[in-house]
Structures are given as C-alpha cells and as structure tokens.
Steps between C-alpha positions, in 0.01 A plus 500: 500500500241764462477781250613843612465833327843634588854370425579564868317180584507137393526483120150426358420186306357549152192292414596479135844466341672808358709542191776258405843624601862404460634436854858435610548373854854586620631303798842420641406132553244261363396135545633236521671709770297436821345812648171681554579804281609269219171305523299822503670621179436168325138486607441861392674444168290195424175669606572817304582294189135396466426854375838650425831428325732431799875460523730458800854651511707348776836341584613138495569500873443146627301418187608141518607465139172633356559655156555870503221547247183306549124528446297395806136405542263756354759631262712687754843570348781481754844649434766415756821697490833353604576622854755508776393507864679748725386565857161329443444717189478371144701712258396451135654772277315368193164580659551872440513444126170312508340782695619758244339294221155481657252649246335826599154468648591176679404461866833462684409329832797496733510261798739614773681259727870580451720788388633580150201380292274784624767754408538351153125539441505859633797597281367335185165671556670841541704452183199400290232715666295196603280432802522202730300339778684395819375205705623535858492161668688572823770710661832317488728490799882514494687172468852392414826703515363776276181541707634818658457671161125429487384818677697712252358302209144533621521870560687610189415235237196290578301798625550669166380183319186492715417867450567473124236229445174594332323282755603285794325175595517398868351209688351684802390842615783504754748467213343808337564701816852360534595604145365853559691537830824331412539585130275798437278311255174684417218287653270599214701285256518197725253215442429220747474159332529211749639164390259219414462127543484238224173309481660166577601606851140553614427173681174378660454584873692259722332247724648538852702200607451336843816679617350837398184442697684383810721702737796314361579197290763224481614592149749785451360825367597521132668837422581620150732764356507570130745740341854580397768394744663843501581775747168689472289200609722444806429127531787496750266682740238227457754228567610677817131512600459128430782434749295683766166330422396249771185355342512223235531669157661427166611756244525460118710754323394515133729701279864542410757776495852613572474439878377138483826338604545746786148435623540121480815532710317725746214253539744219564691710752177579686408129514198551273562228240201298621267809513598693186489378141648679201258402223659700213319703239138410419286634218151446361302211643790399729488844671122485540537165669741656749248768595225238530706271723619769748320635807677832551694725257795687650681797344798634703603779256682822577295688239248424228304675229190289474615138525328275248555204724295662775211566262524144367502353848191705593322387183578143588336543839832486686539729807795739480756585770734782388746749639354848557720678244423732205308309235382217730313750720293640205449157341401305806350769730228331709470197268784309659742507790776765506789493750818691565786393272688299759552125548345526848179658372465253214563205731241624754237532226574157353482343846169673577342382175640147537349476848157618389450409134140622509654848492610435140143514364441873544812626318447239228144626436602863519785450256278313251244783514769765455619360166168375373491764222874525430508355153773573249264596216384791716860600565581489126194715424610750769850517355356567150290778652817661639649491152193687371498759776861596440443535129625182336 
C-alpha cells in the first residue's frame, strides 16, 4: 500500500502511531464461527489493540459455548449477545442496548455481512448523534425463502446505512465505484484498504517436483479448497467439476459449514469418494501445512470480497485457480488462473494444469509477488488513518 494525498484513493499508511482511541468493532458474527469476515474482524481487533482500547460487540451465533463476555489476546473485550438465527440472519435484540451505551467519542467500526445489525448501528448513531465507520466486505446475494425481500432491503434500508456513515472502508477500487453507482455513496468518503496476510503464511519458495518439471507425472495433482462449506463458496460446483476431470487429481476440502452433509452425499453420488477428502476445519499450523502440501488452490465461489484464503495461498507460493466472479477478479487478476463459474470451465483448467504441471510455476510466482507487501500491520495502520481522516 502506498501513500496517497486524497481519500479517493487507497488509504495511506501512517509512519508513526496516532493517538490512543476507544474502538468498538460491531459485527454480526465472530470466531469461533468459521468465515473470512469473522477472521478479518478478529485480526483487526487484535492489531488495533496494540495502540487502542478495543472491544467487540457481536452475537453468540455458532459461538460453540464460548462465554458471552471474554477478554481475548491483547486485551480485546468481546461481548456476545444472545441471538436467534432467522433466514441466515442473527437477531440479537440486546445488542441495541449495548450500542446505546457506547461512550461518546468512541470509534464505532461496523462490519457488514448480514441485515439488522447495520440498521441497529445506524439507528443508535442517529439517536445519540454519533458517527460510525462502515466496513463493506462484499455485496450479499439473495438466499433462502426470504431472499426475494433483499432488493427492497438494500434499496430502502442498507443504502441509508451506507450513506449515513462518516467513512466507508472497501477492499478494492471496483467496490468504491459499485457503492457510488448502486447506493449513491459519495466516493470522497470511501477509503480502499485491502485485506492482509499473517506473517506465518509467507512460506519459502517451493522447489519444483519432478512432476512439475515434466509434461505429466504419475502422482495425482493435489488440489486444495479452504473455506466455509456454505452456499456462497459453491463447493457443489467444484464437485461437479471433479466428476468431469479426466486427469489424475485429488481434492482436499478444508473447512466446515451447514452444507457439509449435502456435499458429502453429492461426492458419494458422483463416485468421488476416492478422489475427494473432507478434512474438516484446520487452524494455525495445521492450516499452514495444508497450503504447503498442496499443488493448486481452487476457489469455486459465486462471489467474494477479498478472500483471505486466496491471499494466504499466494503467500504460501500456491498457484490459484478461481472463478471469474466479483471479488475473485480483483484479487487474482493476472496473478492466477480465472475461469468462467461453471463445472466445465473448472474441469478444463484442472485437466490442463494436471497435464502440464510446469504451467503451475508462473501463477505461483505471480501470486507470491502480488501479496509480498500485504502485511496486517500495514492494514491496521491504514484503518487507523481512516479513523483520523473522518475525525475520530
């Protein structure tokens, strides 16, 4: 990230820390729930806590029995409110009371991924005359029986929340243009702050195997997917692609989610039990080992913001094959392989790379170079600079 003189460009990185602030990160969901947005919030909260007093206000959705009040590493105070999930949305009435009690002068940093929570922040801010920062991770598509109400919600409710923010953080320049066109957000108050990569994911350059230096090899090409087994990731598309692949390949699916049982049944129905392995959730060193052991990372999503798993795979020197959909296009660009979001296109790309593994070297090197300076301390500094520019 390079320093810019205008808020219409990437948010600049301060060379020295600013004043100490009280910061409240507001998010519908939070770890241990598996998800990229949840990980980003936790990473930012921990990083910001080195120079600020940081709290997280969230729900207990899939919290796995974690206490509703806890102090995490770095002194981050987490308050989880009892919630009920309706149509993929966590409803936590008690959260509104917490928002009303936030002391004046606090940085209210809202992370948007579902409905209701953004509107609670907007309303509490209006009642108390407070400002808030909105962090836009991605545009959400309709799902479930109430999905038909989403266009109405976006136009009449979420658009108002976006326009009411003192500043909006986005991940890419294309998201800035999208918010201006779709929601009428003033581009001058939108700040581009891309996601980062944790230091431990930067691995030494890989030594090509004999299979990678030959036209083909006897061992199956090792494919890896990491992520939530939910609708947005569309792992079903990847399984359909695997059924079309003719070259020897094996796929490890690392992650968990509400669609796991359905996906296991799909893999069995397609006759893929000997080619697809459901490895479950992996964290820390175990996840790093997964990146190190794979030969090709595959992301079959319908839509992304800026997927952390793609950045991590690139940092680990792993070439990336992804669907050419919003989020993936901006993140991968020419540093990986992008294909149409169809099983046929994915299968053709997998077969081509499995036949000529020497073709894996170029996207691996391009990806590693692309994320070489994407460190979370820079991201945290850029977020702090946004706070300063909007007057916190």
